[in-house]
C-alpha positions in Angstrom: 34.8 1.0 29.8 31.9 0.4 27.5 32.2 -2.6 25.2 30.9 -2.4 21.8 28.2 -5.1 21.9 28.5 -6.1 18.3 32.3 -5.9 17.6 33.5 -7.0 21.0 36.1 -3.3 20.7 36.7 -1.1 23.8 34.8 2.3 23.4 36.7 5.6 24.5 34.6 8.4 24.7 36.0 11.7 26.4 33.6 14.8 27.5 35.5 17.2 25.1 35.5 15.2 22.3 32.5 17.4 21.3 32.2 20.4 18.6 29.0 22.6 19.1 27.3 23.6 16.2 23.9 25.6 15.8 21.2 23.5 17.6 23.2 20.6 18.1 26.2 19.0 19.7 28.7 16.6 17.5 30.7 14.0 19.3 32.9 11.2 18.2 33.6 8.1 20.2 36.2 5.9 19.6 35.9 2.2 18.9 38.9 -0.1 19.0 41.8 2.1 18.3 40.5 2.7 14.2 36.9 2.8 14.2 35.0 6.5 14.7 31.9 6.7 15.7 30.5 9.9 14.9 26.9 11.1 16.1 24.9 14.5 17.4 22.9 15.3 20.3 19.8 17.3 19.7 16.4 17.4 20.5 14.7 17.8 17.1 15.8 17.5 13.6 18.6 19.5 12.2 20.6 20.3 9.5 24.1 19.9 9.3 25.9 23.4 8.9 29.6 23.3 8.6 32.3 19.8 8.4 35.1 20.7 10.2 38.0 18.0 10.8 39.1 19.1 14.1 37.6 17.3 16.2 38.8 14.2 14.4 42.2 15.3 14.6 42.0 15.9 18.1 41.0 12.5 18.5 44.0 11.3 16.6 45.8 13.3 18.7 45.0 12.3 22.2 44.5 8.7 21.3 47.7 8.2 19.4 46.7 6.1 16.5 49.2 4.7 14.7 49.6 5.0 10.9 47.0 2.7 9.2 43.6 2.4 8.0 40.5 4.5 9.4 37.4 3.6 9.4 34.0 5.9 10.2 30.5 4.9 11.1 28.2 8.1 10.8 24.7 8.0 12.8 22.7 10.1 10.7 19.9 9.8 13.5 17.9 13.3 14.3 19.7 14.8 10.3 17.1 15.7 7.7 19.1 18.4 5.8 22.9 19.0 4.8 23.7 22.6 4.3 25.9 24.2 1.4 28.5 24.8 3.6 29.0 21.2 4.2 28.5 20.0 1.0 31.4 22.2 0.2 33.7 20.8 3.4 33.2 17.5 2.0 35.9 18.4 -0.7 37.9 19.7 2.1 37.7 16.1 3.3 37.9 13.9 0.5 40.7 15.9 -1.5 43.0 17.9 0.8 43.1 16.0 4.6 46.0 14.1 5.4 44.5 11.2 7.0 41.7 9.2 5.1 39.1 6.9 5.9 39.3 3.9 3.8 35.8 2.9 4.9 32.8 5.2 6.1 29.4 3.7 6.8 26.1 5.6 7.2 23.1 4.6 9.0 20.0 5.6 10.2 19.7 8.1 7.3 16.3 9.9 6.9 14.9 9.4 3.7 14.8 13.1 2.9 19.1 12.8 2.7 19.0 9.6 1.1 20.1 11.2 -2.2 22.6 12.9 -0.6 24.4 10.6 1.3 24.3 8.5 -2.2 25.5 11.4 -3.9 28.6 11.7 -0.9 29.3 8.0 -1.9 29.5 8.4 -5.9 32.4 10.8 -5.5 34.1 9.0 -3.0 37.8 8.4 -4.3 38.7 4.8 -5.0 41.0 5.1 -1.9 37.3 5.7 -0.2 34.6 3.1 0.3 31.3 5.2 1.0 28.3 2.5 2.1 24.5 3.0 3.1 23.4 0.8 6.1 19.9 0.5 8.1 21.4 0.3 11.9 24.7 0.8 13.8 24.8 -3.4 14.0 25.0 -3.6 10.1 27.2 -0.9 10.3 30.0 -2.1 12.6 29.5 -5.5 11.0 30.2 -4.1 8.0 33.2 -2.0 8.8 34.4 -5.4 10.9 34.2 -7.2 7.7 36.5 -4.7 5.7 38.6 -4.8 9.0 39.2 -8.2 9.2 39.4 -8.8 5.2 36.3 -10.9 5.1 34.3 -8.5 2.6 33.1 -9.7 -0.4 32.5 -7.0 -3.0 30.0 -8.6 -4.8 28.1 -8.1 -1.4 28.9 -4.9 -0.6 28.5 -2.9 -4.0 25.8 -3.3 -6.8 26.1 -5.6 -9.7 28.6 -4.3 -12.6 25.7 -5.5 -15.0 22.9 -3.4 -13.6 23.0 -0.2 -15.7 20.2 1.4 -14.1 22.1 1.6 -10.9 25.3 2.4 -12.2 23.5 5.1 -14.6 22.4 6.4 -11.0 25.7 6.6 -9.4 27.2 8.2 -12.3 24.3 11.0 -12.7 24.7 11.6 -8.4 28.5 12.1 -9.1 28.2 14.4 -11.9 25.7 16.9 -9.9 28.0 16.6 -7.0 31.0 17.7 -8.7 29.0 20.6 -10.2 27.0 21.6 -7.5 29.3 20.7 -4.5 32.6 20.9 -5.6 32.1 23.4 -8.6 34.4 21.2 -10.8 32.8 23.1 -13.9 35.4 21.6 -16.2 35.2 18.3 -15.0 33.5 16.5 -18.5 30.4 15.0 -17.9 29.8 11.1 -18.6 27.2 10.6 -21.4 25.9 7.0 -22.2 25.4 6.5 -25.8 22.4 8.7 -27.9 19.9 5.8 -27.7 20.1 5.1 -24.2 16.9 6.3 -22.3 18.5 7.8 -20.0 20.7 10.0 -22.7 18.7 13.4 -22.2 19.4 13.3 -18.7 22.8 13.5 -18.5 22.4 15.9 -22.0 20.6 18.4 -19.7 23.2 18.4 -17.0 25.9 18.8 -19.3 24.2 22.0 -20.7 23.6 23.1 -17.2 27.6 22.7 -16.6 27.8 24.5 -19.3 25.7 27.6 -18.3 27.2 27.4 -15.0 30.8 27.9 -16.6 29.4 30.6 -18.9 28.3 32.5 -15.6 31.4 31.7 -13.7 33.4 33.4 -16.5 30.8 36.2 -17.0 30.8 36.5 -13.1 35.1 36.8 -13.2 35.0 39.4 -16.0 32.3 41.5 -13.8 34.8 41.0 -10.8 37.9 42.2 -13.1 35.8 45.0 -14.4 34.9 46.4 -10.6 38.6 45.8 -9.6 39.6 48.0 -12.4 37.6 50.3 -12.0 37.9 50.2 -8.1 41.9 50.6 -8.7 41.5 53.8 -11.2 39.2 55.5 -8.4 41.8 54.7 -6.1 44.7 56.1 -8.1 42.5 59.4 -8.9 41.8 59.1 -4.7 45.3 59.2 -4.3 46.5 61.9 -7.1 43.8 64.2 -5.4 45.0 63.7 -2.0 48.4 63.9 -2.7 47.6 67.4 -4.9 45.6 68.8 -1.7 48.9 68.1 0.1 50.8 69.7 -2.0 48.5 72.7 -2.1 48.3 72.4 2.1 51.8 72.5 2.0 52.4 75.6 0.1 49.4 77.2 2.1 51.2 76.1 5.2 54.3 77.8 4.1 52.4 81.3 3.0 50.9 81.0 6.5 54.2 80.9 8.0 55.7 83.4 5.6 52.9 85.9 6.8 53.1 85.3 10.3 57.0 85.8 10.1 55.9 89.1 7.8 53.4 90.1 10.8 55.8 89.5 13.5 58.2 91.3 12.3 55.5 94.2 11.3 54.4 93.9 14.9 58.2 94.0 16.7 58.7 97.4 14.3 55.3 99.1 15.4 56.2 98.0 19.1 59.5 100.1 18.8 57.5 103.1 16.9 55.6 102.8 19.8 57.9 103.1 22.4 59.8 106.1 20.3 56.4 107.9 20.1 55.8 107.4 23.7 59.1 108.6 24.9 58.3 111.7 22.6 54.8 112.1 24.0 56.5 111.7 27.4 59.2 114.8 26.6 56.6 116.6 25.1 54.5 116.3 28.1 57.4 117.3 30.4 58.2 120.0 28.5 54.8 121.4 28.7 54.2 120.9 32.2 57.6 122.9 32.9 56.3 125.4 30.2 52.9 125.4 32.5 54.7 126.6 35.4 57.0 129.4 33.8 53.6 130.7 32.7 52.4 130.6 35.9 55.5 132.6 37.2 55.4 135.1 34.9 54.5 138.8 36.0 52.1 139.5 33.0 49.2 140.9 32.1 46.4 138.3 34.0 43.9 138.1 31.0 46.9 137.4 28.5 48.6 135.2 31.3 45.4 133.3 31.6 45.0 132.6 27.8 48.5 131.0 27.6 47.7 129.0 30.5 44.6 127.6 28.9 46.0 127.1 25.9 49.2 125.0 27.5 46.5 123.2 29.4 44.8 122.0 26.2 48.0 121.0 24.6 48.9 118.8 27.7 45.2 117.4 27.5 45.9 116.8 23.8 49.2 114.7 24.4 47.8 112.8 26.9 45.0 112.0 24.9 47.2 110.5 22.0 49.3 108.9 24.3 46.3 106.7 25.7 45.0 106.2 21.8 48.3 104.8 21.0 49.6 102.8 23.8 46.1 101.5 24.5 44.9 99.6 21.0 44.4 96.1 21.1 44.1 93.7 18.2 40.6 93.7 18.9 40.7 97.8 17.9 42.7 96.6 15.0 40.3 94.4 13.8 37.2 96.9 14.0 39.3 99.4 11.7 39.4 96.8 9.5 35.8 96.0 9.4 34.5 99.3 9.3 36.6 99.8 6.7 36.0 96.8 4.7 32.4 97.5 5.6 32.3 101.6 4.9 35.1 102.0 2.2 33.5 105.9 1.8 34.8 106.9 5.1 38.1 108.8 5.2 41.3 108.5 7.7 39.9 111.3 10.1 36.6 109.6 10.2 37.7 106.3 10.7 40.1 107.5 13.8 36.9 109.3 15.0 34.8 106.2 14.9 37.5 104.3 16.6 37.5 106.8 19.7 33.8 107.0 19.8 34.1 103.2 20.1 36.5 103.6 22.8 34.0 106.0 24.9 36.4 109.2 24.3 33.7 112.3 24.6 33.3 114.7 21.8 35.7 117.5 23.2 38.5 114.8 23.4 37.9 113.9 19.9 38.2 117.4 18.6 41.2 118.1 20.3 42.7 114.9 19.0 42.2 115.7 15.6 42.7 119.3 16.0 39.5 120.9 15.4 37.0 122.8 17.0 34.0 120.8 19.0 31.3 122.6 16.4 33.6 121.3 13.9 33.3 118.1 15.2 29.5 118.2 15.7 29.9 118.6 11.5 32.1 115.5 11.4 29.4 113.3 13.0 26.7 114.6 11.1 28.4 113.8 7.6 29.4 110.3 9.3 25.8 109.6 10.3 24.7 110.0 6.4 27.5 107.6 5.5 26.9 105.2 7.8 23.5 104.8 6.7 22.0 105.0 9.8 18.2 106.1 11.1 18.2 109.2 12.6 17.0 107.6 15.9 20.4 105.9 16.1 23.4 106.9 17.1 26.8 106.3 16.3 28.2 105.0 19.4 25.1 102.0 19.3 25.7 101.3 15.4 29.8 101.2 16.0 29.2 99.4 19.1 27.1 96.4 17.7 29.6 96.4 14.7 32.6 95.4 16.9 30.3 93.1 18.4 29.5 91.4 14.9 31.3 87.3 14.8 
């Protein structure tokens, strides 16, 4: 185990007593059982980023240090700046952390950090003494002097009658309280109006007032934004609830329409069954009549006409049965689309359009609607005009294109 050459105390250093920060590694060694020696490892000058007490707590926990005054020696080698976040962390170190250091000594201080360390010393509470020393030896000897009770206040602090040093400390403390700890309500010390340093402290007081006003404006703006945000959220919630209620009503309406459609489909299926049965019975009767006519002993021309008429009736019934039993949902959709696009078409023309689309020939369509083939040609001619078709475009082609439209 290493021994401190200036105090003779043992030095405890564990590999995991470290804390990684951007660009450097912070370590702590324990000198004796109450002196913490903190330093960083870095290849180049760095800025202290975050002040965390976790590493100190780890050393305390693992070393089982008794409840007694603690001391901290801080090696400032390779440190040329301190971040704002680190400065704010000093607030936690001074006012919120349980175990406190009775004496903190900084050494190897870069000139660029001198004022910052002096500012820290200026705001330290009365229970904590913060001192600046040149090197490790001076720092350890100072700690040992306090540790053994041999320190002399007059040797370690500025003489009370040195006005410039006292005012400098007061000025740095005021700046640190304002900028580091955001203590904007803490009254700024003012020397007598005739004092040569009075204007500086007065300017600092004005700056504190300005920052206080800016903080109040910021709080008002934050409150305004919060209220505006809450109002917008409330409006969104109202709109969302209204939309939910509308969707609920639409869903209920769709369910009712669905139930109605299911009822209609059921009714139409029953009607289709009845029609199919009736057509079947009628077709059977026509077949029987057809056979009876064939067996009659009558004039042949008359007999043939009767047979032809019976055959036409059979074919018409078969066409009707196919048309009524083979219709699909797509056919119903097609009829709806055709009627919507061409409201001038009558029911018979809509039926003709459907049969043409289903590839029925002219003779079958004519027989289905009970007219002659010639009459059917007249209907197709009128439909061609009603559909506003070019003379070179057929009804069949147009209806097929209409059925394919999305």
